N, C-alpha and C positions, 0 to 999 in steps of 0.2 A: 504494500500500500504506499503511495507516495505521500509526502508531507501535506500536499493540498487535499488529497482524499481523506487523510486523517483529520484535518481541519474541518472539512465539510461534514464528516461523520460526527465530530464533536458538536458542531453547530446544530445539526439535525437533533441530536440528543438533547441539547439545551432547549431547543424549540418545543420538543415533544414533552420533556419532563420537568424542566425548571420552573419554579414559581414566578420568576421574573420574565419568563417568555412572553413575547408579544402576542402569542396566540391565545384565543379564548379557550375555555374548557371544551366547548363543542368542536373547535378546530383541532385541538390536540387529540381528541378521541380518534379521528381518522387520519391524522398526519402520518405520512410515510417518508417525508423528506422534502427538502427544497429542490427546485429544478435548476440545473446548471448547464452552461455550455461545457463541452469537454475542455480539459486543460489546454491552454494555448501558450506555449513558451515564447512565441513571437510577440506576445502582448505583455511581456514582463521586462521592465527596463530599469537601468540605473541612469538617472537624468540629472542634469544641472538645473537648479531652480534659478531662473533669471529674475532677481529681486527687482521690485518696483523701487524707485528712488525714495518714495514716500508711500507707505501702505495707504490704500484708498479705503474709505468706509463704504461698505455695500450693504444695503438692506435687502434681504431675500424674503420674498413672499412665501408663506407656508400653506400647507394643505388645509389649515383651519382659518386662513385669511389674515393672520397676524403677520408681523414683520420681525425678522431676527437680524441682528447686526453682526456683520463679519468684517474682517479686514482682509482686503486683497493684497497678499504679500508678494506675488510675482506670477510667473508663468513657466510652463514646461512645454517642450516640443518633442514629438515622437513620430516615428513612421507607422502607418497602418496601410497595408496593401499598396506599397509604392506611392503613398500620399503622405504629406507631412500634416500633422495635426497639432493644435495648440489648445491647452487647457490652462485656466487660471487656478491658482492655489490660494486657499483662504485659511484664516484662523478665526475661530469663534471669538468674539469680543471678550467673552467671559472665560475662555480657555486659551490664552496665548501660548504658543509653542506647539500646539497640536494642529497639524495640517489637515485640511478637508478639501476634497475635490468632488463637488457634485457635478454630474454631467448627464446629458441625454445623447443618444446617437440614433442611427438609422434603424436599429433593431426595435425601437420603441414606436408604437405601443403594441405591435403584434407579438414580439417575442420577449420584450422586457417591459418593465413598468413605464408607462407613458410619462409619469411625473419625474423620471430620472432615477439614476443609481448613484451610489456614493463610493468613494475611495478615501482611505486614510493613508497617504504615503508615509513610508518610514524614512526618517531623517537618518542618513548614514555618514554624513559629513556636514560641514558648515552650510554649504549650498548644494548638497548632493542628496538625491531622494531615490529610494527604491519605490517604483511605481508598478504594481503588478495588477493588471486588469482582471486576472483570475480571482482576485479578492473583491471585485466590485460587488456591492450588495444592495439589496432593496431597503429603502427606509421603512421604519416600522409602521407608518401610516398605511402601507400596503395590506397589513394584516388586521387593521381595525380602525374605525373612525375616531377612537379616543386618543390617537397619536397625532401629533402636529409635526410635520416635516418640511424643511425648506425645499423649495423647488430650485433647480439649477438656474442661474441667471442666463440671459440670452448669449452672453459671450462663451458659455460652456455647453452650447448645443452643437454637436458635431453632425456633419452630413454623412459621414462614413459609418460603417458598421463596426462595432466593438464586440466581437464574438468571443467573449470571455466573461466569467463571473456568473452571477445569478440571473435566471430567467424569470418570467412572470410566475407569480404564486397563484396556484389554482386551489381555492378553498374547497374542501370536500363536505363541509358541514352546512 
């Protein structure tokens, strides 16, 4: 079993059994696991964070209609099927130092959540990030209306397909 398969198995177990799971009791009853794209090594990168000279304050609309404040700290560039893509990297105003990359791509809404998926790149150097789209995940608002999740800003809406990470959730309850 690969490390990614182990991580996915652990996440499925959390969703099915943990009291802090985003799933309702009814959803847990028939839950057999999340849906994923196959592991795609071509969408795992070590990237340079091109820092903005001055972080910009960005308000992101959420699924419940409120606004959340983030700081746009910079951007990353990476290849996808012979095209270059750019995504902006954010920090939550209340959690500086933790990077957040909300995005949508051409797999939405048919294969992935139309409201976007999230990544939390790992900082492996001052301006170097490990960005693995195999770890892209759905926000918790996918699983129930009680959650409030920020939507990716227009600058993080890609026209190409990112065939990695979580797919749409199909509730069985």
